DRENPAVO-703040 format. One record per residue (C-alpha): residue in three letters; x, y, z. Coordinates in steps of 0.25 Angstrom, whole numbers, padded with zeros to 4 digits. Layout:
REM DRENPAVO-703040
<atom><rest>ala</rest><px>X</px><py>Y</py><pz>Z</pz></atom>
...
//
This chain:
REM DRENPAVO-703040
<atom><rest>unk</rest><px>0016</px><py>0056</py><pz>-0075</pz></atom>
<atom><rest>unk</rest><px>0020</px><py>0068</py><pz>-0068</pz></atom>
<atom><rest>unk</rest><px>0035</px><py>0069</py><pz>-0063</pz></atom>
<atom><rest>unk</rest><px>0036</px><py>0068</py><pz>-0048</pz></atom>
<atom><rest>unk</rest><px>0048</px><py>0077</py><pz>-0049</pz></atom>
<atom><rest>unk</rest><px>0045</px><py>0089</py><pz>-0058</pz></atom>
<atom><rest>unk</rest><px>0030</px><py>0087</py><pz>-0060</pz></atom>
<atom><rest>unk</rest><px>0031</px><py>0086</py><pz>-0075</pz></atom>
<atom><rest>unk</rest><px>0019</px><py>0079</py><pz>-0082</pz></atom>
<atom><rest>unk</rest><px>0027</px><py>0070</py><pz>-0091</pz></atom>
<atom><rest>unk</rest><px>0036</px><py>0058</py><pz>-0089</pz></atom>
<atom><rest>unk</rest><px>0041</px><py>0046</py><pz>-0097</pz></atom>
<atom><rest>unk</rest><px>0040</px><py>0031</py><pz>-0093</pz></atom>
<atom><rest>unk</rest><px>0054</px><py>0025</py><pz>-0092</pz></atom>
<atom><rest>unk</rest><px>0051</px><py>0011</py><pz>-0087</pz></atom>
<atom><rest>unk</rest><px>0038</px><py>0003</py><pz>-0084</pz></atom>
<atom><rest>unk</rest><px>0037</px><py>-0010</py><pz>-0077</pz></atom>
<atom><rest>unk</rest><px>0027</px><py>-0018</py><pz>-0069</pz></atom>
<atom><rest>unk</rest><px>0027</px><py>-0016</py><pz>-0054</pz></atom>
<atom><rest>unk</rest><px>0020</px><py>-0022</py><pz>-0042</pz></atom>
<atom><rest>unk</rest><px>0018</px><py>-0036</py><pz>-0048</pz></atom>
<atom><rest>unk</rest><px>0012</px><py>-0030</py><pz>-0061</pz></atom>
<atom><rest>unk</rest><px>0001</px><py>-0022</py><pz>-0054</pz></atom>
<atom><rest>unk</rest><px>0008</px><py>-0009</py><pz>-0057</pz></atom>
<atom><rest>unk</rest><px>0018</px><py>-0002</py><pz>-0068</pz></atom>
<atom><rest>unk</rest><px>0030</px><py>0005</py><pz>-0063</pz></atom>
<atom><rest>unk</rest><px>0035</px><py>0016</py><pz>-0072</pz></atom>
<atom><rest>unk</rest><px>0048</px><py>0024</py><pz>-0071</pz></atom>
<atom><rest>unk</rest><px>0046</px><py>0038</py><pz>-0077</pz></atom>
<atom><rest>unk</rest><px>0054</px><py>0049</py><pz>-0081</pz></atom>
<atom><rest>unk</rest><px>0050</px><py>0064</py><pz>-0081</pz></atom>
<atom><rest>unk</rest><px>0052</px><py>0071</py><pz>-0095</pz></atom>
<atom><rest>unk</rest><px>0054</px><py>0084</py><pz>-0088</pz></atom>
<atom><rest>unk</rest><px>0064</px><py>0082</py><pz>-0076</pz></atom>
<atom><rest>unk</rest><px>0069</px><py>0068</py><pz>-0079</pz></atom>
<atom><rest>unk</rest><px>0064</px><py>0063</py><pz>-0066</pz></atom>
<atom><rest>unk</rest><px>0061</px><py>0048</py><pz>-0065</pz></atom>
<atom><rest>unk</rest><px>0050</px><py>0042</py><pz>-0056</pz></atom>
<atom><rest>unk</rest><px>0041</px><py>0029</py><pz>-0055</pz></atom>
<atom><rest>unk</rest><px>0026</px><py>0028</py><pz>-0057</pz></atom>
<atom><rest>unk</rest><px>0017</px><py>0016</py><pz>-0055</pz></atom>
<atom><rest>unk</rest><px>0004</px><py>0012</py><pz>-0062</pz></atom>
<atom><rest>unk</rest><px>-0006</px><py>0003</py><pz>-0056</pz></atom>
<atom><rest>unk</rest><px>-0019</px><py>-0002</py><pz>-0060</pz></atom>
<atom><rest>unk</rest><px>-0030</px><py>0004</py><pz>-0051</pz></atom>
<atom><rest>unk</rest><px>-0043</px><py>-0003</py><pz>-0051</pz></atom>
<atom><rest>unk</rest><px>-0051</px><py>0007</py><pz>-0044</pz></atom>
<atom><rest>unk</rest><px>-0049</px><py>0020</py><pz>-0036</pz></atom>
<atom><rest>unk</rest><px>-0049</px><py>0016</py><pz>-0021</pz></atom>
<atom><rest>unk</rest><px>-0055</px><py>0025</py><pz>-0010</pz></atom>
<atom><rest>unk</rest><px>-0050</px><py>0023</py><pz>0004</pz></atom>
<atom><rest>unk</rest><px>-0061</px><py>0025</py><pz>0015</pz></atom>
<atom><rest>unk</rest><px>-0054</px><py>0029</py><pz>0028</pz></atom>
<atom><rest>unk</rest><px>-0059</px><py>0026</py><pz>0042</pz></atom>
<atom><rest>unk</rest><px>-0065</px><py>0040</py><pz>0043</pz></atom>
<atom><rest>unk</rest><px>-0073</px><py>0038</py><pz>0030</pz></atom>
<atom><rest>unk</rest><px>-0064</px><py>0047</py><pz>0022</pz></atom>
<atom><rest>unk</rest><px>-0060</px><py>0042</py><pz>0008</pz></atom>
<atom><rest>unk</rest><px>-0047</px><py>0043</py><pz>0000</pz></atom>
<atom><rest>unk</rest><px>-0041</px><py>0037</py><pz>-0012</pz></atom>
<atom><rest>unk</rest><px>-0033</px><py>0025</py><pz>-0010</pz></atom>
<atom><rest>unk</rest><px>-0018</px><py>0027</py><pz>-0011</pz></atom>
<atom><rest>unk</rest><px>-0009</px><py>0016</py><pz>-0014</pz></atom>
<atom><rest>unk</rest><px>0003</px><py>0024</py><pz>-0009</pz></atom>
<atom><rest>unk</rest><px>-0003</px><py>0027</py><pz>0004</pz></atom>
<atom><rest>unk</rest><px>-0005</px><py>0012</py><pz>0006</pz></atom>
<atom><rest>unk</rest><px>0010</px><py>0010</py><pz>0002</pz></atom>
<atom><rest>unk</rest><px>0014</px><py>0021</py><pz>0012</pz></atom>
<atom><rest>unk</rest><px>0007</px><py>0014</py><pz>0024</pz></atom>
<atom><rest>unk</rest><px>0013</px><py>0001</py><pz>0020</pz></atom>
<atom><rest>unk</rest><px>0027</px><py>0006</py><pz>0019</pz></atom>
<atom><rest>unk</rest><px>0026</px><py>0012</py><pz>0033</pz></atom>
<atom><rest>unk</rest><px>0021</px><py>-0001</py><pz>0038</pz></atom>
<atom><rest>unk</rest><px>0032</px><py>-0009</py><pz>0031</pz></atom>
<atom><rest>unk</rest><px>0043</px><py>0001</py><pz>0034</pz></atom>
<atom><rest>unk</rest><px>0057</px><py>-0007</py><pz>0036</pz></atom>
<atom><rest>unk</rest><px>0050</px><py>-0020</py><pz>0033</pz></atom>
<atom><rest>unk</rest><px>0054</px><py>-0031</py><pz>0023</pz></atom>
<atom><rest>unk</rest><px>0043</px><py>-0028</py><pz>0013</pz></atom>
<atom><rest>unk</rest><px>0047</px><py>-0024</py><pz>-0002</pz></atom>
<atom><rest>unk</rest><px>0041</px><py>-0013</py><pz>-0010</pz></atom>
<atom><rest>unk</rest><px>0036</px><py>-0024</py><pz>-0019</pz></atom>
<atom><rest>unk</rest><px>0029</px><py>-0032</py><pz>-0008</pz></atom>
<atom><rest>unk</rest><px>0023</px><py>-0018</py><pz>-0003</pz></atom>
<atom><rest>unk</rest><px>0018</px><py>-0015</py><pz>-0017</pz></atom>
<atom><rest>unk</rest><px>0012</px><py>-0029</py><pz>-0019</pz></atom>
<atom><rest>unk</rest><px>0005</px><py>-0028</py><pz>-0006</pz></atom>
<atom><rest>unk</rest><px>-0001</px><py>-0014</py><pz>-0009</pz></atom>
<atom><rest>unk</rest><px>-0005</px><py>-0019</py><pz>-0023</pz></atom>
<atom><rest>unk</rest><px>-0012</px><py>-0030</py><pz>-0017</pz></atom>
<atom><rest>unk</rest><px>-0019</px><py>-0021</py><pz>-0007</pz></atom>
<atom><rest>unk</rest><px>-0024</px><py>-0012</py><pz>-0018</pz></atom>
<atom><rest>unk</rest><px>-0028</px><py>-0023</py><pz>-0027</pz></atom>
<atom><rest>unk</rest><px>-0037</px><py>-0028</py><pz>-0015</pz></atom>
<atom><rest>unk</rest><px>-0043</px><py>-0014</py><pz>-0013</pz></atom>
<atom><rest>unk</rest><px>-0046</px><py>-0013</py><pz>-0028</pz></atom>
<atom><rest>unk</rest><px>-0052</px><py>-0027</py><pz>-0028</pz></atom>
<atom><rest>unk</rest><px>-0061</px><py>-0024</py><pz>-0017</pz></atom>
<atom><rest>unk</rest><px>-0071</px><py>-0018</py><pz>-0027</pz></atom>
<atom><rest>unk</rest><px>-0073</px><py>-0005</py><pz>-0018</pz></atom>
<atom><rest>unk</rest><px>-0068</px><py>0009</py><pz>-0021</pz></atom>
<atom><rest>unk</rest><px>-0068</px><py>0013</py><pz>-0007</pz></atom>
<atom><rest>unk</rest><px>-0059</px><py>0005</py><pz>0003</pz></atom>
<atom><rest>unk</rest><px>-0059</px><py>0007</py><pz>0018</pz></atom>
<atom><rest>unk</rest><px>-0045</px><py>0009</py><pz>0024</pz></atom>
<atom><rest>unk</rest><px>-0048</px><py>-0003</py><pz>0034</pz></atom>
<atom><rest>unk</rest><px>-0049</px><py>-0012</py><pz>0021</pz></atom>
<atom><rest>unk</rest><px>-0036</px><py>-0007</py><pz>0016</pz></atom>
<atom><rest>unk</rest><px>-0029</px><py>-0008</py><pz>0030</pz></atom>
<atom><rest>unk</rest><px>-0034</px><py>-0022</py><pz>0031</pz></atom>
<atom><rest>unk</rest><px>-0028</px><py>-0026</py><pz>0017</pz></atom>
<atom><rest>unk</rest><px>-0015</px><py>-0019</py><pz>0021</pz></atom>
<atom><rest>unk</rest><px>-0014</px><py>-0027</py><pz>0034</pz></atom>
<atom><rest>unk</rest><px>-0017</px><py>-0040</py><pz>0027</pz></atom>
<atom><rest>unk</rest><px>-0006</px><py>-0038</py><pz>0017</pz></atom>
<atom><rest>unk</rest><px>0004</px><py>-0033</py><pz>0027</pz></atom>
<atom><rest>unk</rest><px>0002</px><py>-0044</py><pz>0036</pz></atom>
<atom><rest>unk</rest><px>0007</px><py>-0054</py><pz>0026</pz></atom>
<atom><rest>unk</rest><px>0018</px><py>-0045</py><pz>0021</pz></atom>
<atom><rest>unk</rest><px>0025</px><py>-0040</py><pz>0034</pz></atom>
<atom><rest>unk</rest><px>0020</px><py>-0042</py><pz>0048</pz></atom>
<atom><rest>unk</rest><px>0027</px><py>-0029</py><pz>0054</pz></atom>
<atom><rest>unk</rest><px>0022</px><py>-0021</py><pz>0043</pz></atom>
<atom><rest>unk</rest><px>0008</px><py>-0027</py><pz>0046</pz></atom>
<atom><rest>unk</rest><px>0009</px><py>-0023</py><pz>0060</pz></atom>
<atom><rest>unk</rest><px>0014</px><py>-0009</py><pz>0057</pz></atom>
<atom><rest>unk</rest><px>0003</px><py>-0006</py><pz>0047</pz></atom>
<atom><rest>unk</rest><px>-0007</px><py>-0012</py><pz>0057</pz></atom>
<atom><rest>unk</rest><px>-0003</px><py>-0003</py><pz>0068</pz></atom>
<atom><rest>unk</rest><px>-0007</px><py>0009</py><pz>0060</pz></atom>
<atom><rest>unk</rest><px>-0019</px><py>0003</py><pz>0053</pz></atom>
<atom><rest>unk</rest><px>-0025</px><py>-0003</py><pz>0066</pz></atom>
<atom><rest>unk</rest><px>-0021</px><py>0010</py><pz>0073</pz></atom>
<atom><rest>unk</rest><px>-0014</px><py>0005</py><pz>0085</pz></atom>
<atom><rest>unk</rest><px>-0015</px><py>0014</py><pz>0097</pz></atom>
<atom><rest>unk</rest><px>-0006</px><py>0007</py><pz>0107</pz></atom>
<atom><rest>unk</rest><px>0005</px><py>-0003</py><pz>0107</pz></atom>
<atom><rest>unk</rest><px>-0005</px><py>-0013</py><pz>0113</pz></atom>
<atom><rest>unk</rest><px>-0013</px><py>-0012</py><pz>0100</pz></atom>
<atom><rest>unk</rest><px>0000</px><py>-0015</py><pz>0092</pz></atom>
<atom><rest>unk</rest><px>0003</px><py>-0026</py><pz>0101</pz></atom>
<atom><rest>unk</rest><px>-0011</px><py>-0032</py><pz>0101</pz></atom>
<atom><rest>unk</rest><px>-0011</px><py>-0032</py><pz>0085</pz></atom>
<atom><rest>unk</rest><px>0003</px><py>-0038</py><pz>0084</pz></atom>
<atom><rest>unk</rest><px>-0001</px><py>-0049</py><pz>0094</pz></atom>
<atom><rest>unk</rest><px>-0014</px><py>-0052</py><pz>0086</pz></atom>
<atom><rest>unk</rest><px>-0006</px><py>-0053</py><pz>0073</pz></atom>
<atom><rest>unk</rest><px>0004</px><py>-0062</py><pz>0080</pz></atom>
<atom><rest>unk</rest><px>-0007</px><py>-0071</py><pz>0086</pz></atom>
<atom><rest>unk</rest><px>-0013</px><py>-0072</py><pz>0072</pz></atom>
<atom><rest>unk</rest><px>0000</px><py>-0076</py><pz>0065</pz></atom>
<atom><rest>unk</rest><px>0003</px><py>-0086</py><pz>0076</pz></atom>
<atom><rest>unk</rest><px>-0011</px><py>-0092</py><pz>0074</pz></atom>
<atom><rest>unk</rest><px>-0010</px><py>-0092</py><pz>0059</pz></atom>
<atom><rest>unk</rest><px>-0022</px><py>-0082</py><pz>0057</pz></atom>
<atom><rest>unk</rest><px>-0021</px><py>-0069</py><pz>0050</pz></atom>
<atom><rest>unk</rest><px>-0031</px><py>-0057</py><pz>0049</pz></atom>
//
């Protein structure tokens, strides 16, 4: 493992432990050159996932990109890192279990929306405002009104 501080190609594992409900291994490492310490994670990857964007372009699925977008939606919300990791792992497992190597961004977005709706209603609305590409405050208000009506009626999308 290459050191993120000095770029040296050798490091020593100082500690290993399960992470993300035993779906990953967290390793504390130390660089043998500069002594810097850093953390790595190992996860099982069932298949390489390719994201098909709306315009048809294709890109490799990036778990970190999903994490960043969720962190923005959940900024200053009472959602722990463990809850976020659990949600991301669940979404990635669903994607891998779909049996397809190529996944549309719309499918990923719907999975994220479904997961967020149960985790944090404000984060759900924040994510939806970007995902659904609201153009005006009226779009935002209509979406919130629809969600509120569905919650009051006991229905969920």
